[in-house]
BALOBA-1460 file (C-alpha; in Angstrom, 3 decimals):
// residues 129
<rec num="1" residu="m" x="0.179" y="0.010" z="-0.189"/>
<rec num="2" residu="r" x="2.592" y="2.329" z="0.874"/>
<rec num="3" residu="g" x="4.169" y="1.852" z="-2.676"/>
<rec num="4" residu="i" x="1.088" y="2.538" z="-4.428"/>
<rec num="5" residu="v" x="0.842" y="6.001" z="-2.474"/>
<rec num="6" residu="a" x="4.618" y="6.856" z="-2.929"/>
<rec num="7" residu="a" x="3.980" y="6.155" z="-6.733"/>
<rec num="8" residu="g" x="1.066" y="8.388" z="-6.871"/>
<rec num="9" residu="l" x="2.974" y="11.375" z="-4.876"/>
<rec num="10" residu="a" x="5.727" y="10.568" z="-7.265"/>
<rec num="11" residu="a" x="3.564" y="10.892" z="-10.478"/>
<rec num="12" residu="c" x="2.030" y="13.977" z="-9.107"/>
<rec num="13" residu="v" x="5.412" y="15.684" z="-8.657"/>
<rec num="14" residu="v" x="6.508" y="14.799" z="-11.850"/>
<rec num="15" residu="v" x="3.413" y="16.339" z="-13.411"/>
<rec num="16" residu="s" x="3.254" y="19.339" z="-11.171"/>
<rec num="17" residu="m" x="7.281" y="20.018" z="-12.223"/>
<rec num="18" residu="a" x="6.526" y="19.412" z="-15.791"/>
<rec num="19" residu="f" x="3.383" y="21.830" z="-16.077"/>
<rec num="20" residu="a" x="5.292" y="24.517" z="-13.964"/>
<rec num="21" residu="a" x="8.290" y="24.071" z="-16.835"/>
<rec num="22" residu="d" x="6.001" y="24.366" z="-19.583"/>
<rec num="23" residu="t" x="4.783" y="27.551" z="-17.949"/>
<rec num="24" residu="l" x="7.838" y="28.857" z="-17.446"/>
<rec num="25" residu="n" x="8.311" y="28.957" z="-21.207"/>
<rec num="26" residu="m" x="5.369" y="30.178" z="-22.515"/>
<rec num="27" residu="w" x="4.833" y="33.601" z="-23.700"/>
<rec num="28" residu="q" x="2.390" y="35.363" z="-21.626"/>
<rec num="29" residu="p" x="0.150" y="38.229" z="-22.834"/>
<rec num="30" residu="l" x="0.799" y="41.743" z="-21.489"/>
<rec num="31" residu="q" x="-2.444" y="43.497" z="-21.224"/>
<rec num="32" residu="g" x="-2.280" y="47.151" z="-19.441"/>
<rec num="33" residu="a" x="0.841" y="47.875" z="-20.644"/>
<rec num="34" residu="t" x="1.841" y="51.470" z="-22.331"/>
<rec num="35" residu="y" x="5.568" y="52.427" z="-23.944"/>
<rec num="36" residu="k" x="6.750" y="55.796" z="-24.462"/>
<rec num="37" residu="i" x="9.857" y="56.623" z="-26.968"/>
<rec num="38" residu="f" x="11.630" y="59.648" z="-26.123"/>
<rec num="39" residu="a" x="14.898" y="61.958" z="-25.042"/>
<rec num="40" residu="g" x="16.422" y="63.214" z="-22.091"/>
<rec num="41" residu="d" x="17.139" y="61.474" z="-18.697"/>
<rec num="42" residu="t" x="13.766" y="60.594" z="-17.607"/>
<rec num="43" residu="v" x="10.344" y="59.945" z="-18.874"/>
<rec num="44" residu="a" x="8.808" y="62.798" z="-16.407"/>
<rec num="45" residu="y" x="11.357" y="65.422" z="-18.252"/>
<rec num="46" residu="s" x="11.198" y="63.832" z="-21.666"/>
<rec num="47" residu="e" x="11.880" y="65.527" z="-24.887"/>
<rec num="48" residu="v" x="11.284" y="64.760" z="-28.827"/>
<rec num="49" residu="p" x="13.593" y="61.900" z="-29.535"/>
<rec num="50" residu="t" x="16.527" y="62.475" z="-31.709"/>
<rec num="51" residu="a" x="19.257" y="60.598" z="-33.991"/>
<rec num="52" residu="k" x="21.409" y="60.726" z="-30.983"/>
<rec num="53" residu="d" x="19.384" y="60.367" z="-28.317"/>
<rec num="54" residu="r" x="16.227" y="57.827" z="-28.077"/>
<rec num="55" residu="k" x="15.320" y="55.743" z="-25.063"/>
<rec num="56" residu="l" x="12.048" y="53.419" z="-24.628"/>
<rec num="57" residu="s" x="10.109" y="53.127" z="-21.199"/>
<rec num="58" residu="v" x="7.895" y="50.389" z="-20.907"/>
<rec num="59" residu="l" x="5.256" y="50.519" z="-18.301"/>
<rec num="60" residu="i" x="3.368" y="47.467" z="-16.947"/>
<rec num="61" residu="k" x="0.878" y="47.577" z="-14.578"/>
<rec num="62" residu="g" x="-1.212" y="44.760" z="-12.287"/>
<rec num="63" residu="q" x="-0.712" y="40.975" z="-12.188"/>
<rec num="64" residu="p" x="2.525" y="41.474" z="-14.586"/>
<rec num="65" residu="a" x="4.112" y="44.228" z="-12.803"/>
<rec num="66" residu="k" x="3.621" y="42.192" z="-9.286"/>
<rec num="67" residu="e" x="5.327" y="39.216" z="-10.921"/>
<rec num="68" residu="v" x="8.089" y="41.268" z="-11.690"/>
<rec num="69" residu="f" x="8.542" y="43.076" z="-8.393"/>
<rec num="70" residu="d" x="8.452" y="39.781" z="-6.542"/>
<rec num="71" residu="l" x="11.380" y="38.249" z="-8.686"/>
<rec num="72" residu="i" x="13.532" y="41.647" z="-8.223"/>
<rec num="73" residu="g" x="13.611" y="42.042" z="-4.573"/>
<rec num="74" residu="p" x="14.264" y="42.890" z="-1.850"/>
<rec num="75" residu="d" x="12.467" y="46.168" z="-1.149"/>
<rec num="76" residu="d" x="14.872" y="49.124" z="-1.263"/>
<rec num="77" residu="r" x="15.642" y="50.955" z="2.013"/>
<rec num="78" residu="e" x="15.485" y="54.336" z="0.624"/>
<rec num="79" residu="m" x="12.119" y="55.307" z="-1.242"/>
<rec num="80" residu="c" x="10.289" y="58.307" z="-3.064"/>
<rec num="81" residu="s" x="7.174" y="57.294" z="-1.258"/>
<rec num="82" residu="t" x="6.955" y="58.454" z="2.343"/>
<rec num="83" residu="a" x="3.083" y="57.029" z="2.560"/>
<rec num="84" residu="n" x="2.403" y="54.011" z="4.736"/>
<rec num="85" residu="g" x="2.401" y="50.492" z="3.150"/>
<rec num="86" residu="d" x="4.236" y="51.787" z="-0.291"/>
<rec num="87" residu="r" x="7.422" y="49.912" z="-1.405"/>
<rec num="88" residu="e" x="9.734" y="50.357" z="-3.993"/>
<rec num="89" residu="r" x="12.041" y="47.867" z="-5.677"/>
<rec num="90" residu="n" x="14.732" y="48.528" z="-8.439"/>
<rec num="91" residu="k" x="17.263" y="46.563" z="-10.353"/>
<rec num="92" residu="g" x="19.247" y="48.132" z="-12.951"/>
<rec num="93" residu="a" x="16.957" y="49.115" z="-15.740"/>
<rec num="94" residu="v" x="13.771" y="48.136" z="-13.835"/>
<rec num="95" residu="q" x="12.141" y="49.839" z="-11.790"/>
<rec num="96" residu="c" x="9.254" y="48.963" z="-9.759"/>
<rec num="97" residu="t" x="6.757" y="50.175" z="-7.208"/>
<rec num="98" residu="y" x="3.630" y="48.906" z="-4.706"/>
<rec num="99" residu="t" x="1.365" y="52.038" z="-3.875"/>
<rec num="100" residu="a" x="-0.856" y="50.492" z="-1.236"/>
<rec num="101" residu="s" x="-3.531" y="53.185" z="-1.409"/>
<rec num="102" residu="k" x="-4.396" y="52.154" z="-5.041"/>
<rec num="103" residu="a" x="-4.096" y="48.562" z="-4.425"/>
<rec num="104" residu="n" x="-7.830" y="47.906" z="-5.030"/>
<rec num="105" residu="e" x="-7.783" y="50.266" z="-8.030"/>
<rec num="106" residu="p" x="-7.558" y="47.793" z="-11.306"/>
<rec num="107" residu="w" x="-3.776" y="47.884" z="-12.430"/>
<rec num="108" residu="m" x="-2.642" y="50.616" z="-9.979"/>
<rec num="109" residu="g" x="-1.410" y="48.867" z="-7.043"/>
<rec num="110" residu="y" x="1.742" y="47.313" z="-8.822"/>
<rec num="111" residu="r" x="3.620" y="49.390" z="-11.372"/>
<rec num="112" residu="c" x="6.982" y="48.769" z="-13.413"/>
<rec num="113" residu="w" x="8.938" y="50.620" z="-15.712"/>
<rec num="114" residu="i" x="11.581" y="48.933" z="-17.921"/>
<rec num="115" residu="g" x="14.092" y="51.260" z="-19.814"/>
<rec num="116" residu="v" x="16.372" y="50.841" z="-22.860"/>
<rec num="117" residu="n" x="18.701" y="53.200" z="-24.423"/>
<rec num="118" residu="l" x="17.531" y="52.704" z="-28.190"/>
<rec num="119" residu="v" x="20.750" y="54.362" z="-29.564"/>
<rec num="120" residu="d" x="23.424" y="51.403" z="-27.633"/>
<rec num="121" residu="g" x="20.818" y="48.782" z="-26.598"/>
<rec num="122" residu="k" x="21.504" y="49.336" z="-22.950"/>
<rec num="123" residu="g" x="19.193" y="48.763" z="-20.139"/>
<rec num="124" residu="i" x="18.567" y="52.282" z="-18.402"/>
<rec num="125" residu="p" x="16.537" y="53.185" z="-15.314"/>
<rec num="126" residu="t" x="13.958" y="55.739" z="-16.957"/>
<rec num="127" residu="v" x="11.691" y="56.839" z="-13.880"/>
<rec num="128" residu="s" x="12.850" y="59.148" z="-11.097"/>
<rec num="129" residu="c" x="10.917" y="60.319" z="-8.138"/>
């Protein structure tokens, strides 16, 4: 009897691992994403792109942003926001925030910006406080 239970558990583990591996290799739809092509240091102070200065900032919100937020931790010690419950994480060209007061609004609790310099292809931060 123990052998049957062990075999059943092993089969469940193998099926779960196969499903998880398949999910990780699949492209996921990205709803609620927006982007901006700009020149200058940040999106907030952007200018018209030029031949020598072109940058891309992609903003993702909601569940996809939460997944990225969870993967780039830990939280920053110094943050732009001082509001209770707000969180911020940054890793290179990926900048994410969690705004506690907007957690119940669609697409607003989690937000991430991903920046790329279109001239040299390097990742860059594109958002400031």
